KOLTORSE-689455 format. One record per residue (C-alpha): x, y, z. Coordinates in nm, 2 decimals, decimal comma. Example, Ala and Ser with C-alpha at 12.3 -4.5 7.8 and 13.67 -1.06 7.14 Angstrom:
% residues 2
1,23_-0,45_0,78
1,37_-0,11_0,71
//
This chain:
% residues 410
1,90_-0,01_3,35
1,57_-0,01_3,47
1,26_0,19_3,39
1,03_0,26_3,66
1,16_0,00_3,90
1,10_-0,26_3,59
1,39_-0,47_3,50
1,42_-0,41_3,11
1,23_-0,60_2,86
1,01_-0,74_3,11
0,72_-0,57_3,06
0,74_-0,51_2,68
0,38_-0,28_2,75
0,53_-0,05_3,00
0,44_0,32_2,90
0,88_0,39_2,89
0,89_0,09_2,64
0,63_0,18_2,41
0,77_0,57_2,43
1,13_0,46_2,40
1,17_0,09_2,25
1,55_0,18_2,16
1,70_0,25_2,47
1,54_-0,09_2,63
1,58_-0,31_2,33
1,91_-0,21_2,23
2,03_-0,26_2,62
1,88_-0,60_2,52
2,06_-0,64_2,19
2,40_-0,52_2,38
2,38_-0,78_2,66
2,14_-1,06_2,56
2,06_-1,04_2,21
1,85_-1,37_2,22
1,66_-1,33_2,58
1,41_-1,49_2,73
1,11_-1,31_2,85
0,93_-1,52_3,10
0,66_-1,28_3,15
0,53_-1,29_2,80
0,66_-1,63_2,74
0,83_-1,56_2,43
1,22_-1,50_2,30
1,34_-1,15_2,24
1,58_-1,12_1,96
1,74_-0,78_1,92
2,08_-0,85_1,73
2,11_-0,80_1,39
2,30_-1,09_1,27
2,04_-1,31_1,49
1,78_-1,14_1,28
1,93_-1,22_0,97
1,97_-1,59_1,06
1,61_-1,63_1,16
1,49_-1,48_0,87
1,71_-1,66_0,61
1,60_-2,03_0,81
1,26_-1,99_0,72
1,23_-2,34_0,79
1,26_-2,34_1,12
1,01_-2,11_1,23
0,65_-2,10_1,15
0,47_-1,85_1,05
0,12_-1,96_1,16
0,15_-1,80_1,51
-0,24_-1,72_1,58
-0,33_-2,08_1,49
-0,05_-2,23_1,68
-0,01_-1,98_1,97
-0,13_-2,07_2,33
-0,19_-1,91_2,63
-0,43_-1,60_2,76
-0,42_-1,26_2,56
-0,17_-1,03_2,66
-0,24_-0,76_2,76
-0,56_-0,86_2,92
-0,89_-0,82_2,78
-1,23_-0,74_2,90
-1,33_-1,11_2,96
-1,71_-1,01_2,80
-1,54_-0,99_2,50
-1,38_-1,30_2,50
-1,61_-1,46_2,28
-1,50_-1,24_2,00
-1,14_-1,39_1,97
-1,26_-1,68_1,74
-1,39_-1,45_1,45
-1,04_-1,28_1,47
-0,83_-1,55_1,48
-1,05_-1,74_1,19
-0,94_-1,43_1,00
-0,63_-1,36_1,08
-0,52_-1,72_1,03
-0,65_-1,70_0,68
-0,38_-1,42_0,58
-0,09_-1,46_0,34
0,18_-1,39_0,61
0,03_-1,61_0,84
0,13_-1,94_0,59
0,42_-2,15_0,55
0,53_-2,33_0,27
0,45_-2,45_0,06
0,07_-2,30_0,06
0,30_-1,96_0,09
0,47_-2,03_-0,20
0,15_-2,10_-0,42
-0,04_-1,80_-0,28
0,26_-1,56_-0,27
0,30_-1,62_-0,66
-0,06_-1,51_-0,73
0,01_-1,16_-0,56
0,37_-1,11_-0,65
0,35_-1,01_-1,02
0,13_-0,71_-0,93
0,37_-0,60_-0,65
0,71_-0,61_-0,88
0,91_-0,32_-0,84
0,80_-0,22_-1,21
0,45_-0,26_-1,15
0,49_-0,08_-0,85
0,66_0,20_-1,04
0,37_0,29_-1,27
0,20_0,42_-0,96
0,45_0,67_-0,93
0,27_0,95_-1,08
-0,09_0,86_-0,95
0,10_0,89_-0,56
0,23_1,21_-0,66
-0,04_1,34_-0,77
-0,24_1,24_-0,47
0,04_1,38_-0,26
0,06_1,71_-0,43
-0,36_1,72_-0,39
-0,36_1,65_0,01
-0,02_1,90_0,05
-0,16_2,16_-0,15
-0,47_2,14_0,05
-0,35_2,20_0,36
-0,08_2,47_0,32
-0,23_2,75_0,30
-0,33_2,67_0,67
-0,03_2,71_0,88
-0,14_2,36_1,08
-0,22_1,96_1,00
-0,24_1,69_1,21
0,01_1,47_0,98
-0,16_1,17_1,12
-0,51_1,28_0,99
-0,42_1,48_0,70
-0,20_1,35_0,52
-0,04_0,98_0,65
-0,37_0,84_0,73
-0,58_0,93_0,39
-0,27_0,90_0,13
-0,30_0,50_0,17
-0,63_0,45_0,19
-0,65_0,69_-0,21
-0,39_0,44_-0,35
-0,51_0,13_-0,18
-0,90_0,18_-0,28
-0,76_0,26_-0,67
-0,55_-0,10_-0,65
-0,89_-0,27_-0,52
-1,08_-0,08_-0,80
-1,35_0,02_-0,56
-1,51_0,36_-0,60
-1,43_0,72_-0,52
-1,67_0,81_-0,29
-1,61_0,51_-0,10
-1,23_0,59_0,09
-1,37_0,73_0,38
-1,53_0,40_0,46
-1,20_0,18_0,36
-1,03_0,48_0,61
-1,30_0,38_0,90
-1,22_0,00_0,83
-0,89_0,03_0,82
-0,88_0,20_1,14
-1,05_-0,08_1,31
-0,86_-0,36_1,18
-0,54_-0,18_1,31
-0,64_-0,27_1,69
-0,50_-0,58_1,55
-0,20_-0,58_1,77
-0,28_-0,32_2,01
-0,30_-0,33_2,39
-0,62_-0,19_2,48
-0,85_-0,40_2,71
-1,11_-0,32_2,48
-0,95_-0,38_2,16
-1,12_-0,67_2,01
-1,46_-0,46_2,00
-1,32_-0,20_1,75
-1,16_-0,52_1,54
-1,43_-0,78_1,55
-1,65_-0,49_1,39
-1,39_-0,38_1,16
-1,32_-0,73_1,05
-1,70_-0,82_0,96
-1,75_-0,47_0,81
-1,43_-0,55_0,55
-1,57_-0,92_0,48
-1,93_-0,79_0,41
-1,80_-0,53_0,20
-1,54_-0,71_-0,05
-1,80_-1,02_-0,08
-1,99_-0,86_-0,33
-1,67_-0,65_-0,52
-1,52_-1,01_-0,53
-1,85_-1,21_-0,67
-1,86_-0,98_-0,94
-1,50_-0,97_-1,08
-1,50_-1,37_-1,07
-1,43_-1,45_-1,44
-1,36_-1,10_-1,51
-1,01_-1,10_-1,56
-0,92_-0,75_-1,43
-0,62_-0,60_-1,37
-0,72_-0,43_-1,01
-0,61_-0,64_-0,68
-0,89_-0,81_-0,59
-0,91_-0,94_-0,97
-0,54_-1,08_-0,95
-0,70_-1,26_-0,59
-0,98_-1,41_-0,77
-0,80_-1,57_-1,05
-0,62_-1,77_-0,71
-0,96_-1,88_-0,64
-1,03_-1,98_-0,98
-0,68_-2,20_-1,01
-0,77_-2,29_-0,67
-0,51_-2,17_-0,48
-0,72_-1,94_-0,29
-1,07_-2,01_-0,12
-1,34_-1,73_-0,12
-1,26_-1,70_0,24
-0,87_-1,66_0,19
-0,98_-1,41_-0,13
-1,18_-1,18_0,15
-0,89_-1,18_0,40
-0,64_-1,10_0,18
-0,82_-0,79_0,06
-0,87_-0,69_0,44
-0,48_-0,76_0,45
-0,36_-0,52_0,20
-0,65_-0,25_0,40
-0,48_-0,31_0,67
-0,10_-0,36_0,56
-0,07_-0,10_0,32
-0,24_0,15_0,52
-0,05_0,14_0,90
0,28_0,13_0,76
0,30_0,42_0,54
0,15_0,59_0,78
0,37_0,49_1,09
0,63_0,59_0,77
0,53_0,97_0,74
0,47_1,00_1,07
0,80_0,88_1,21
0,98_1,02_0,92
0,87_1,35_0,95
0,90_1,38_1,36
1,28_1,27_1,31
1,36_1,57_1,05
1,16_1,79_1,32
1,41_1,70_1,58
1,71_1,68_1,34
1,69_2,03_1,16
1,98_2,02_0,94
1,90_1,67_0,83
1,58_1,88_0,70
1,83_2,15_0,50
1,96_1,89_0,33
1,65_1,72_0,19
1,53_2,11_0,09
1,84_2,14_-0,06
1,79_1,86_-0,31
1,45_1,73_-0,23
1,45_1,50_-0,57
1,78_1,39_-0,53
1,79_1,25_-0,17
1,44_1,12_-0,12
1,57_0,81_-0,17
1,81_0,78_0,10
1,61_0,97_0,33
1,32_0,75_0,31
1,59_0,41_0,39
1,71_0,62_0,65
1,37_0,72_0,80
1,30_0,38_0,75
1,59_0,24_0,94
1,59_0,49_1,23
1,25_0,49_1,33
1,07_0,22_1,13
0,71_0,16_1,13
0,69_-0,22_1,26
0,86_-0,27_1,51
0,90_-0,66_1,56
0,75_-0,96_1,42
0,66_-1,29_1,53
0,70_-1,66_1,48
0,66_-2,02_1,63
0,98_-2,25_1,61
0,92_-2,55_1,43
1,21_-2,74_1,56
1,46_-2,73_1,84
1,73_-2,43_1,74
2,01_-2,30_1,88
2,09_-1,93_1,83
2,34_-1,72_2,04
2,42_-1,94_2,30
2,02_-2,04_2,33
1,83_-2,32_2,29
1,55_-2,23_2,19
1,26_-2,51_2,23
1,01_-2,62_1,92
0,65_-2,46_1,99
0,85_-2,14_2,15
0,75_-1,84_2,05
1,01_-1,58_1,90
0,96_-1,17_1,83
1,23_-1,00_1,67
1,27_-0,66_1,74
1,37_-0,46_1,34
1,36_-0,12_1,60
1,69_-0,27_1,76
1,85_-0,48_1,47
1,84_-0,18_1,25
2,09_0,05_1,50
2,30_-0,29_1,58
2,64_-0,09_1,57
2,80_-0,42_1,42
2,63_-0,33_1,11
2,59_0,03_1,16
2,80_0,31_1,18
2,66_0,58_1,46
2,33_0,40_1,44
2,22_0,61_1,68
2,24_0,95_1,42
1,99_1,02_1,16
2,18_1,03_0,90
1,96_1,11_0,54
2,30_1,01_0,32
2,38_0,69_0,48
2,49_0,43_0,22
2,49_0,17_0,25
2,18_0,10_0,46
2,09_-0,26_0,48
1,79_-0,23_0,72
1,53_-0,52_0,80
1,23_-0,30_0,85
1,08_-0,49_0,51
1,22_-0,87_0,64
1,40_-1,04_0,44
1,39_-1,39_0,22
1,06_-1,59_0,17
0,85_-1,31_0,38
1,00_-1,00_0,24
0,72_-0,75_0,23
0,52_-0,74_-0,12
0,44_-0,40_-0,04
0,80_-0,27_0,02
0,82_-0,09_-0,28
0,50_0,08_-0,27
0,57_0,17_0,08
0,92_0,35_-0,05
0,78_0,52_-0,32
0,49_0,65_-0,12
0,76_0,77_0,11
0,98_0,91_-0,15
0,72_1,12_-0,30
0,58_1,27_0,07
0,92_1,38_0,16
1,01_1,51_-0,16
0,68_1,68_-0,17
0,71_1,85_0,24
1,10_1,96_0,12
0,98_2,16_-0,18
0,63_2,33_-0,02
0,76_2,38_0,36
1,05_2,58_0,54
1,06_2,42_0,85
0,79_2,23_1,11
0,75_2,26_1,43
0,55_2,04_1,68
0,23_2,22_1,78
0,22_1,99_2,09
0,39_1,85_2,32
0,59_1,51_2,26
0,37_1,26_2,06
0,21_0,98_2,26
0,26_0,62_2,08
-0,01_0,39_2,04
0,06_0,07_2,30
0,21_-0,19_2,02
0,42_-0,44_1,99
0,47_-0,46_1,67
0,38_-0,10_1,54
0,54_0,24_1,61
0,22_0,45_1,55
0,19_0,80_1,71
-0,18_0,91_1,85
-0,12_1,19_1,68
0,15_1,50_1,49
0,06_1,84_1,53
0,25_2,06_1,36
0,30_2,39_1,23
0,51_2,62_0,99
0,51_2,97_0,91
0,32_3,14_0,63
//
């Protein structure tokens, strides 16, 4: 199997790979589940069992990718922008997700209580009200861009509330979130908007952090400042992880909503199943959206020791990128894996990872997805694409449409 004359998997930013990662990475999963990509200098792990093994042996794989990574940036960036990389690397290296134990354990313990399933369930009424407001606003129009009218504004509204920032600052937060999204994109100019967004979120968060020191509030920034007061976080880490909430919570929810609704449009019989019982089917439907076309395609690590996996020797210092999008369709685990089935149970997808790095925001993302798909199914008989097939952002990590215009009968 080839893509435009290129061996499958060689050019990970090839337009056909970006548009359809499932054919490319599915071929690798079925033929070479631990595959060395010489062009990028990394291992691609695509089999479900192999990915789970990596996740359960965290001590063998370091999360400190940005600190330890070597070699030129790929795809190449504008040479005039290289000076921006040091500041971006400093921002990323201080994030919770870039830490290994014991630092990771100490830092995660500070914020874990904020993100427990019970605590997140308390946000469901707020999420439902926000979804209802956004959908009631667009319903009379007969059309919307799902990305800009629903998927992007919803998580920013929720994150702003969690951060305890003024309602009027939502547009500013959304602009910063859009800039931070360039962190895993492939455009040559990507460092410019990213560096600007990094600077702006730190400058924005600094006075908010300062005013919360010693106050003991319940918002997320206050939780981080308690970590600073106890010596777990530095001030810089507090600022950076404020930015991490904005970035991670924005991108994953945005992709879940867009990719999920696109799957429903392409599988109208599944949309009818959801419409027949929106409240009852919302949970399993959201899980299948997460599995079938996940918000995050892949995650990267660096081998902390020599590792034998699926007959391959991964050397210490090698980069590994596991592909959840391929593992989630492994026929060894999922029956009819390429079928979109919103009643699928069990559904042990890996879209939120597993083990010590299991996504802190998983419960919140699920609640947002459940409330969005419930709200859509209760209000709209059907959707159709208002343009051609959607185009995707050139990213190895995220599965992000550039836009998703749809229409419906009035």
